[in-house]
C-alpha positions in Angstrom: 57.0 -30.6 23.6 59.4 -28.0 25.0 58.1 -28.5 28.5 58.2 -32.3 28.2 61.8 -32.3 26.9 62.9 -30.1 29.7 61.4 -32.6 32.1 63.3 -35.4 30.3 66.7 -33.7 30.6 66.3 -32.2 34.0 64.5 -35.0 35.9 63.8 -38.2 34.2 67.3 -38.5 32.8 69.0 -36.9 35.7 72.3 -38.7 36.6 73.2 -39.3 40.2 77.0 -38.7 40.2 77.3 -40.3 43.7 75.7 -43.5 45.0 73.3 -43.7 47.8 75.8 -44.8 50.5 78.6 -42.3 51.1 81.9 -43.8 52.3 84.4 -41.9 54.2 88.0 -41.7 52.9 90.3 -43.1 55.6 94.0 -42.3 54.9 96.0 -39.3 54.0 97.4 -40.7 50.8 94.1 -42.2 49.9 92.5 -38.8 50.6 95.0 -37.1 48.3 94.2 -39.4 45.4 90.5 -39.1 46.0 90.6 -35.3 46.1 92.9 -35.2 43.1 90.5 -37.5 41.2 87.5 -35.3 42.1 89.4 -32.2 41.0 90.3 -33.7 37.7 86.7 -34.8 37.2 85.5 -31.2 37.8 88.0 -30.1 35.1 86.7 -32.8 32.8 90.2 -34.3 32.7 88.9 -37.9 32.5 92.3 -39.6 32.0 93.8 -37.9 35.0 90.7 -38.6 37.1 90.7 -42.3 36.1 94.4 -42.6 37.2 93.9 -41.0 40.6 90.7 -43.1 41.3 92.6 -46.2 40.3 95.4 -45.3 42.7 92.9 -44.7 45.5 91.1 -47.9 44.8 94.3 -49.9 45.1 94.3 -48.7 48.8 90.6 -49.1 49.4 89.0 -51.6 47.0 85.6 -51.6 48.8 85.1 -47.9 48.7 81.9 -47.5 46.6 82.3 -43.8 46.1 85.7 -44.3 44.6 84.3 -47.1 42.4 81.7 -44.9 41.0 84.1 -42.0 40.4 86.3 -44.4 38.5 83.4 -45.9 36.6 82.3 -42.4 35.5 85.8 -41.5 34.3 86.2 -44.7 32.4 82.8 -44.3 30.7 83.6 -40.7 29.8 86.8 -42.1 28.1 84.7 -44.7 26.3 86.6 -47.5 28.2 83.7 -49.8 29.0 86.0 -52.8 29.5 87.6 -51.1 32.5 84.4 -49.6 33.8 82.4 -52.9 33.7 84.0 -54.8 36.7 83.6 -51.7 38.9 80.0 -51.2 37.8 79.2 -54.9 38.5 80.7 -54.7 41.9 78.7 -51.5 42.8 75.4 -53.2 41.8 76.2 -56.6 43.3 76.7 -54.9 46.7 73.2 -53.6 46.6 74.1 -50.0 45.8 72.0 -48.0 43.3 73.9 -46.2 40.6 72.7 -45.0 37.2 76.1 -45.0 35.7 76.7 -48.5 36.8 73.4 -49.6 35.3 74.4 -48.0 32.0 77.7 -49.8 31.9 76.3 -53.2 33.0 73.6 -52.9 30.4 76.2 -52.5 27.8 78.1 -55.5 29.2 75.0 -57.7 29.0 74.4 -56.6 25.4 78.1 -57.4 24.6 77.4 -60.9 26.0 74.3 -61.3 23.9 72.3 -61.8 27.1 69.1 -60.1 25.9 67.1 -62.1 28.4 69.0 -60.5 31.3 68.7 -57.1 29.7 64.9 -57.5 29.4 64.7 -58.8 33.0 66.2 -55.6 34.4 63.6 -53.7 36.5 62.4 -50.4 35.0 62.5 -47.9 37.8 63.2 -44.3 38.5 66.7 -44.9 39.7 67.7 -47.0 36.7 69.1 -45.3 33.7 65.7 -43.5 33.1 62.3 -45.1 32.8 62.1 -44.2 29.1 65.5 -45.5 28.2 65.0 -48.6 30.3 61.7 -49.2 28.7 63.0 -48.8 25.1 66.1 -50.9 25.9 63.8 -53.7 27.2 61.7 -53.5 24.0 64.8 -53.9 21.8 66.1 -56.7 24.1 62.8 -58.6 23.5 63.5 -58.1 19.7 66.9 -59.8 20.4 65.0 -62.6 22.1 62.7 -63.1 19.1 59.8 -62.2 21.3 58.2 -60.0 18.7 54.7 -59.7 20.3 56.3 -58.9 23.6 58.6 -56.3 22.1 55.8 -54.5 20.2 53.7 -54.5 23.4 56.6 -53.1 25.3 57.1 -50.2 22.9 53.4 -49.3 23.4 53.8 -49.6 27.2 56.9 -47.4 27.5 55.1 -44.2 28.0 51.7 -42.7 27.5 53.3 -39.2 27.8 52.4 -37.3 24.6 55.8 -35.6 24.6 57.6 -39.0 24.4 55.3 -40.7 21.9 57.2 -39.6 18.9 60.5 -41.1 20.1 58.8 -44.3 21.2 57.0 -44.7 17.9 60.1 -43.9 16.0 61.9 -46.8 17.7 58.9 -49.0 17.2 59.1 -48.2 13.4 62.9 -49.0 13.4 62.2 -52.3 15.2 59.5 -53.2 12.6 62.1 -52.5 9.9 64.7 -54.6 11.7 62.1 -57.4 11.6 61.7 -56.9 7.8 58.2 -55.5 8.2 58.9 -52.5 6.1 55.3 -51.8 5.1 54.3 -51.6 8.8 57.3 -49.4 9.5 56.4 -47.0 6.6 52.8 -46.9 7.8 54.1 -45.4 11.1 56.4 -43.0 9.3 53.6 -41.9 6.9 51.3 -41.0 9.8 51.6 -38.4 12.5 52.8 -40.6 15.4 56.5 -40.0 14.8 56.2 -36.2 14.9 59.5 -34.4 15.1 61.5 -37.7 15.3 60.6 -38.4 11.6 62.0 -35.0 10.6 65.5 -35.5 12.1 68.2 -36.3 9.7 68.4 -39.9 11.0 64.6 -40.2 10.9 64.6 -39.0 7.2 67.5 -41.3 6.3 65.9 -44.3 8.0 62.6 -43.8 6.1 64.5 -43.5 2.9 66.0 -46.9 3.4 62.6 -48.3 4.3 61.1 -46.9 1.2 63.9 -48.3 -0.9 63.2 -51.8 0.6 59.6 -51.3 -0.5 60.9 -50.6 -4.1 59.8 -47.0 -3.8 63.1 -45.3 -4.7 61.3 -42.4 -6.4 59.4 -41.6 -3.2 62.7 -42.0 -1.3 64.4 -39.4 -3.5 61.4 -37.0 -3.2 61.5 -37.4 0.6 65.1 -36.3 0.7 64.3 -33.3 -1.5 61.4 -32.3 0.7 63.2 -32.8 4.0 66.4 -30.9 3.0 64.8 -28.3 0.8 66.9 -29.4 -2.2 70.2 -29.0 -0.3 72.6 -31.9 -0.3 76.0 -33.1 1.0 78.3 -36.0 0.0 76.3 -38.5 2.0 73.0 -37.4 0.5 74.4 -37.2 -3.0 75.7 -40.7 -2.7 72.4 -42.0 -1.5 70.4 -40.2 -4.2 72.7 -41.7 -6.9 72.2 -45.2 -5.5 68.4 -44.7 -5.4 68.2 -43.2 -8.9 70.2 -46.1 -10.4 67.7 -48.5 -9.0 69.7 -50.0 -6.1 67.7 -51.4 -3.2 69.4 -49.6 -0.3 69.8 -51.8 2.8 68.3 -50.8 6.1 71.3 -49.8 8.2 69.9 -47.6 10.9 69.0 -50.5 13.3 69.8 -53.8 11.5 70.0 -55.7 14.8 68.7 -55.5 18.4 72.2 -54.5 19.5 72.1 -51.6 17.0 68.6 -50.7 18.2 69.8 -50.4 21.8 72.7 -48.3 20.6 70.2 -46.1 18.8 68.3 -45.6 22.0 71.3 -44.1 23.7 72.1 -42.0 20.7 68.5 -40.7 20.5 68.5 -39.5 24.1 72.0 -38.0 23.7 70.7 -36.0 20.7 67.7 -35.0 22.7 69.8 -33.9 25.7 72.1 -32.0 23.3 69.1 -30.1 21.8 68.0 -29.3 25.4 71.5 -27.9 26.2 71.9 -30.4 29.0 75.3 -31.0 30.6 77.8 -32.1 28.0 79.4 -34.5 30.5 76.0 -36.2 31.1 75.2 -36.3 27.4 78.7 -37.8 26.7 77.9 -40.8 28.8 75.1 -41.7 26.5 77.1 -41.3 23.3 79.9 -43.4 24.8 77.4 -46.3 25.3 76.1 -45.8 21.7 79.7 -45.8 20.3 80.6 -48.9 22.3 77.6 -50.9 21.1 77.9 -49.7 17.6 81.4 -48.4 16.6 80.3 -47.7 13.1 77.6 -45.2 14.3 79.3 -42.2 12.8 76.7 -39.7 14.0 77.4 -40.9 17.5 81.2 -40.5 16.9 80.7 -36.9 15.7 78.4 -36.0 18.6 80.9 -37.5 21.0 83.7 -35.4 19.5 81.6 -32.3 19.6 80.8 -32.9 23.3 84.4 -33.4 24.1 85.2 -30.1 22.5 82.6 -28.4 24.7 84.3 -30.0 27.7 87.7 -28.7 26.6 89.0 -32.1 25.9 90.3 -31.3 22.4 92.9 -34.1 22.2 90.2 -36.7 22.9 87.9 -35.0 20.4 90.6 -35.2 17.8 90.9 -38.9 18.4 87.2 -39.3 17.7 87.3 -37.3 14.6 90.3 -39.3 13.3 88.4 -42.5 13.8 86.0 -41.7 10.9 87.3 -43.5 7.8 88.3 -41.6 4.7 85.8 -43.6 2.7 82.8 -42.5 4.9 80.5 -39.9 3.4 80.9 -37.9 6.6 84.7 -37.8 6.5 84.8 -34.2 5.5 82.6 -33.3 8.5 85.0 -35.1 10.8 88.0 -33.4 9.2 86.4 -30.0 9.6 85.8 -30.8 13.2 89.4 -32.0 13.7 90.7 -28.8 12.2 88.6 -26.8 14.5 89.8 -28.8 17.5 93.4 -28.3 16.4 92.8 -24.5 16.2 91.5 -24.5 19.8 94.7 -26.3 20.8 96.6 -23.4 19.1 97.9 -25.9 16.6 96.9 -23.7 13.7 99.6 -24.9 11.3 98.3 -28.5 11.7 94.7 -27.2 11.2 95.6 -25.5 8.0 97.4 -28.7 6.8 94.3 -30.8 7.5 92.2 -28.3 5.6 94.7 -28.1 2.7 94.5 -31.9 2.4 90.7 -31.8 2.6 90.6 -29.2 -0.1 92.5 -31.6 -2.4 90.4 -34.6 -1.6 87.0 -32.8 -1.3 87.7 -29.8 -3.5 84.1 -29.8 -4.8 82.7 -28.7 -1.4 82.4 -25.0 -0.8 82.4 -25.4 3.0 85.9 -26.8 2.9 87.3 -23.8 1.1 85.3 -21.3 3.2 86.6 -22.9 6.4 90.1 -22.8 5.1 89.6 -19.1 4.3 88.3 -18.4 7.8 91.4 -20.1 9.3 93.8 -18.3 7.0 92.1 -14.9 7.7 92.5 -15.5 11.4 96.2 -15.8 10.8 96.3 -12.6 8.8 97.1 -14.6 5.6 94.6 -12.5 3.8 95.5 -13.1 0.2 95.5 -16.9 0.7 92.1 -16.5 2.5 90.8 -14.4 -0.4 91.8 -17.2 -2.8 90.0 -19.8 -0.7 86.8 -17.7 -0.4 86.9 -17.2 -4.2 87.0 -21.0 -4.7 84.1 -21.4 -2.3 82.1 -18.7 -4.2 82.8 -20.4 -7.5 81.3 -23.6 -6.1 78.2 -21.8 -4.7 75.0 -21.2 -6.7 74.5 -17.5 -7.3 70.9 -18.0 -6.2 72.0 -19.6 -2.9 70.7 -17.3 -0.1 73.7 -18.4 2.0 76.2 -16.9 -0.4 76.1 -13.5 1.4 78.3 -14.9 4.1 81.0 -15.9 1.6 81.0 -12.4 0.1 81.0 -10.9 3.6 84.0 -13.1 4.7 86.0 -12.3 1.6 85.2 -8.6 2.0 86.7 -8.7 5.5 89.8 -10.4 4.1 90.1 -7.7 1.3 89.6 -5.0 4.0 92.3 -6.5 6.2 94.6 -6.7 3.1 94.1 -3.0 2.5 91.9 -3.3 -0.6 89.0 -1.1 0.4 87.5 -1.0 -3.1 87.3 -4.8 -3.5 86.0 -5.0 0.1 83.2 -2.6 -0.5 82.2 -4.5 -3.7 81.9 -7.7 -1.7 80.0 -6.1 1.2 77.6 -4.6 -1.3 77.2 -8.0 -3.0 76.4 -9.5 0.3 73.8 -6.9 0.9 72.3 -7.5 -2.5 71.5 -11.0 -1.3 70.6 -10.1 2.3 69.8 -6.4 2.5 69.1 -6.2 6.2 72.0 -8.3 7.5 73.2 -6.4 10.6 76.8 -7.7 10.5 77.3 -6.6 6.9 75.6 -3.3 7.4 77.7 -2.6 10.4 81.0 -3.6 8.9 80.5 -1.6 5.7 79.0 1.3 7.6 81.9 1.4 10.1 84.5 1.1 7.3 83.0 4.1 5.6 83.1 6.0 8.9 86.7 5.2 9.4 87.5 6.3 5.9 85.4 9.4 6.5 83.4 9.1 3.3 79.7 8.6 2.5 78.9 9.3 6.1 75.2 9.8 5.5 74.9 6.4 3.9 77.1 4.9 6.6 74.7 6.4 9.2 71.7 4.9 7.5 73.4 1.4 7.3 74.4 1.4 11.0 71.0 2.6 12.1 69.5 -0.3 10.2 72.1 -2.6 11.8 71.2 -1.4 15.3 67.5 -1.9 14.5 68.3 -5.5 13.5 70.6 -6.3 16.4 69.9 -3.8 19.2 71.9 -5.7 21.9 75.2 -5.9 20.0 77.6 -3.6 21.7 79.9 -3.5 18.7 77.1 -2.4 16.4 75.8 0.2 18.9 79.5 1.4 19.2 79.5 1.9 15.4 76.4 4.1 15.6 78.0 6.2 18.3 81.1 6.5 16.3 79.4 7.7 13.2 77.6 10.3 15.3 81.0 11.4 16.6 82.4 11.6 13.1 79.4 13.7 12.0 80.0 16.1 15.0 76.7 15.0 16.7 78.5 14.5 20.0 75.5 14.5 22.4 73.9 11.8 20.4 77.2 9.9 20.3 77.5 10.0 24.1 74.1 8.2 24.4 75.1 5.4 22.0 78.6 5.0 23.4 77.5 4.7 27.0 75.0 2.0 25.8 77.8 0.3 23.9 80.0 0.2 27.0 77.1 -1.3 29.0 77.0 -4.1 26.5 80.7 -4.6 26.0 82.1 -3.4 29.3 85.7 -4.7 28.9 86.3 -4.1 25.2 89.2 -1.7 24.8 88.1 -0.2 21.5 84.6 0.6 22.8 86.0 2.2 26.0 88.5 4.2 23.9 85.7 5.5 21.7 83.7 6.5 24.8 86.7 8.4 26.0 87.0 10.3 22.7 83.3 11.2 22.8 83.5 12.4 26.4 86.4 14.6 25.4 84.4 16.0 22.5 81.6 17.2 24.9 84.0 18.6 27.4 83.9 15.7 30.0 87.6 15.5 30.0 88.2 13.8 33.4 85.7 11.1 32.4 87.5 10.8 29.0 90.8 10.2 30.8 89.1 7.6 33.0 87.8 5.7 29.9 91.2 5.8 28.2 92.8 4.3 31.3 90.2 1.6 31.3 90.8 0.9 27.7 94.5 0.5 28.3 93.8 -1.9 31.2 91.8 -4.1 29.0 94.4 -4.4 26.2 96.1 -7.8 26.2 99.2 -7.3 24.2 99.5 -11.0 23.1 96.1 -10.8 21.4 95.7 -7.1 20.9 92.9 -5.9 18.7 94.4 -4.1 15.7 92.0 -1.1 16.4 93.2 -0.7 20.0 96.3 1.5 19.8 97.9 1.7 23.2 100.5 4.2 22.2 97.9 6.5 20.8 95.8 6.1 24.0 98.8 7.0 26.1 99.5 10.0 24.0 95.9 11.2 24.5 96.4 10.8 28.3 99.6 12.9 28.1 98.5 15.8 25.9 94.7 15.4 25.2 92.8 14.4 22.1 93.0 17.9 20.6 96.8 17.7 20.3 96.8 14.2 19.0 94.3 15.1 16.3 96.5 18.1 15.4 99.6 15.9 15.3 97.7 13.5 12.9 96.6 16.4 10.7 93.0 15.7 11.4 90.2 18.3 11.7 89.9 19.8 15.2 86.9 19.1 17.5 84.4 21.6 18.6 85.1 20.9 22.2 83.0 22.3 25.1 84.5 23.5 28.4 85.4 21.0 31.0 82.7 20.4 33.5 
């Protein structure tokens, strides 16, 4: 499957970002707008790109390259209405453009012209043969040509890697037609493969089972698929099922919704294959346009926009999820994260505070608030938030270790080493070999210069679990240094610097270790490197530039003496 999916994302779904007929730009002002539009597109600034392309098109309305650039920008913005006239013009003039085909397909569905959708030729330079084939099958459903539609689903692909997706859509189409028993027969077999195990696959089957008056089986399928874990959407659905409600089939109630689901399915596939976020976004935008209530598509769109650095656009998407929707808390958590990335931390905290009041029974809300507060050094408030999250978490939940770990960090930052150690040990009781916890507690013990043998054991275990983490390898080198095992410390510290070459703390530590073995010129070089990597606006609390400068002036021995620390057993300078 992996090989097939790679082929899907890299070849079959490849998007030609320029059309087949290049057109030269003819005027200086036109060239400026064109180049500015291209530059904005490269930066994923779709609004600016659309504006420049529109300006250029006003001067050269027949320029097909400008038309496609504008079409791409409008589609990335989700503005199908403005993209559609350009897309129609591109295709009407005989040019081949995948993005234009996507937009005009959406336009035909808007018009309810399923006959025209079905009549579109399936070819390699369409949207993609698989998307085109599935869209045609759903269009035939829209034309009430059931036999033709089912035959088309079967004809889409004989590729084993694509059969699960094709059969999934065929099952959805059968449910759309009210043929729930036939749909369930497909779900119950092996034909749907991984598609049936996705969240949307599970939820669609639950609705189908409910329509067959098999609510108990539907509840069991949720428990099996999610290993007993739930969320507000699942909790609401389970309650409806257990009270005997016949839950409506909502995943593809119409042919239009089915076509929207095709674009979402392939967007999710591309996302899982780590394809271009820009490319994937084009698919979610079509899905959103055809079905504005497709919340999963909205959330994926927002996530993609974040990846593209378009945080304001992502926030708009998150805000579009209604407060009554079961996924509202997911959208609000996403909005808070996007606000943080815009450096609007106060607004992010306000969003999370409000969410804690409206969804206070969700541990993830409090833990996310705790993370945000801790990043702002509001450690006591963070501790309170983590405590609420822990109170809402089952003591047997294997994920609870992370909450103890996070609260332990907050306690440590707040200066309460006793409470911090208690939480770190509670985390290790749940997850004994967790490298991050072993490293954090071990390093803390090293810094406090106590229980060094236990600290060494913890950090060695952490390195074994995460051998390529420069920070963890640094901790191992540092505990060797604290134990006076300088030669061993050098080996680990040099490895740590290889892994974290520009980290000021790691370079500072290597300087101290070099000094301890008598390599004083190299020590001074590392201290100078450490200073060069310190950014004072976001300075690591462990990187102390004044102390590093003092070491450069008088050497580590004098600094340790001034601090009242034990002297080193320093070798002669080589």
